N, C-alpha and C positions, 0 to 999 in steps of 0.2 A: 329673777323675781317675777312672778306673775303680775299682770296688770292691776288687779284688785285683790290682793291677798286677804284671806280671812284673818280678822283680828281675834286672837285667842288669849284669854286670861287664864294663866295657870295659877291656881289657888293652893298654897301650901297650908294645910289646915291645923296641924298640931302646934301647940304652944308650950307643951310640957317641958320641964327642965330635963336636959339630956336626951331630947327627942331625936328620932332617926329621920324625921321628915326632910331635912335639908339634903340628906344623901339621896333619897329616892327622888325628891323634887328636882334636884340639880341634874341627876342622870336623865330624867324624863325630858326636862327642858333642853338638854343637849341633843337628845334624839330629835325632838320636835324642831329645833333650830336648823337642822339639816335640810328641811323642806323649804321650797321657795314659794309655796302657795299659802304660807301663813306668816304673820308677824306675831311675836309673843310679848306678853307682859306678865312677869312673875310677881304675884302678890302673896307675900308671906304674912299670914295673920299675926304672927309673933311680932312683926315689925310695926304694924299699925292695927292694934286690936280694936274691935268694935266696942260700942258702949256696953257696959255690963247690965244695964237696965233699959227697957224700952222707954223711949221718950227722953232719955238722958242726953246731955250734950255729948257730941262725938269727941273723943279724945284726940289731941294732936293733929296729925295730918290725915285723919280718917276720911275727910271729904275728898281727898285725892283718890282714895280707894274707890269710893262711890262713883266718881267720874270715870275711872278706868273700867269699872264694871259696866257702866252704861255704854261706853264706847265699844265694848267687846261684842263680837258677833257670835262667840262660842266660848265655852269654859271647860277646863279640865280641873277637877278637884283631886288633889293628892291628899289622901286621908289614911289615917291609922284606924285601928279599932280599939276603943276603950269600953270595956264592960258590954260587949256585943253591940256597940253602936259607935257613932262618930263623936268627935269632941264638941263640948258645949260652946266653945268659942266659935266653931264653924256655924253652929245653929244661930248664934247671935249675928254673925256676919250675914247669913242667909236672910234671917228675919228682919234685919234693919234695911232690907231692900225688897222691892216688890216688882216694879216695872222693869228693872234692869234684866231680870231673868226671862221675861215673857217672850214666848215664841223663839227661843234660842236653844241650841243643843248644849247638853252637859255630859261630859265623859268623866270616867273615874279611873284613877290609879290608886290602888290600895295596898296596904301592907299590915301585917300583924302576926299573931301566933299561928295556930293550926288552920284557922279560916282565912288567913291572908288579908284580913280587912273586908272580906266580902259581905259580912253581916252589916257592917256600917254602910256599905254601898247599897244594900237592899233597903235600909232605912232611908237613905238619901233619895232613892228613886221616888218614894211616896211624897217626900217633902217637896221635891222639885216639880212633881206632877201637879201638886196643889198650886204652885206658882206659875203654871202654864208653860213650863219648860219641857223640852223633849230630852229624855236621857238616852244615851247611846248604849246599845246592847253589850258590845264587847268591852271588857275591862282589861287592865293590866294589874295583876295582883302578885304579891310576894309573900309567901308563907315563911315565917322566921327570917326576915330580910337580913338580919345581922349575920346570918350564915351564908347569905347569897352575895353580899357586896364585899369587895376587897378594899384594901387601903387606898386604891386608886379611885374609889367611888363608882366602880363599874360592877355590874352583876357577874357572877361566875359564868352563867350561860348568857353572855352578852348577845349572841346571835339570836337565841330564842326570845329573849326579852325585847330586843329591837324589833323582831318580827311581830310580836304581840302589840308593841307600841305602834308599828306601822298600820296594822289593822284597825286599831282604835282611831288613829289620826285620819285614816282614809274615810272611815265612817263619819267622823266629826266634820271633815271637810265637806262631804256630800250633804249632810244635814245642814251645816252652817251656810253653805252656798244656797241651798234650796230655800231655807227659811229667810235668809237675807233678801233674796230675790222676791219672795212672797211678801215680806214686810214693805218692800219698796213699792210694790204695786197696790197693796191693800194693807194699811196699818192694822195690827192685831188689836182687837177689842173683844172683851168678853162681858 
């Protein structure tokens, strides 16, 4: 384990009944867990949903999610694509936080039909830019994921998918370390 590993929150975005999100999220978290330069916290939006209205009281243990987002140095959003965009529950999670995202990197693992969730990622880039977060260029995306993943929860092209995940995580580590160092020298203000 490195001396000061990057704290990464992996956010599983879908809450839909029968969702495929846990399969993709569990696979990605397993790949990321093999690294010794990161510690991981998996946050499944279905387990602790954000308030459904702004200003409403946070349900259940949602305060714990907020604290974990604040502690994180970087984020990976595992998202599907619904109607050419990302799930509304993810938007609620993002919008109920502000300072937590600032001057931190966000990477994306997406899945969906023909576009593999990439349209949702493109929408998310603009949302996170508004929150002063830095989005990572490379993504991991699965087109028709139900055809990719076997009963063991691994993609059929495990080597190719792991290679793509490594590239994403390498970029996330670089940006995460650089921005954490910058924030420690000079707090981010806008």
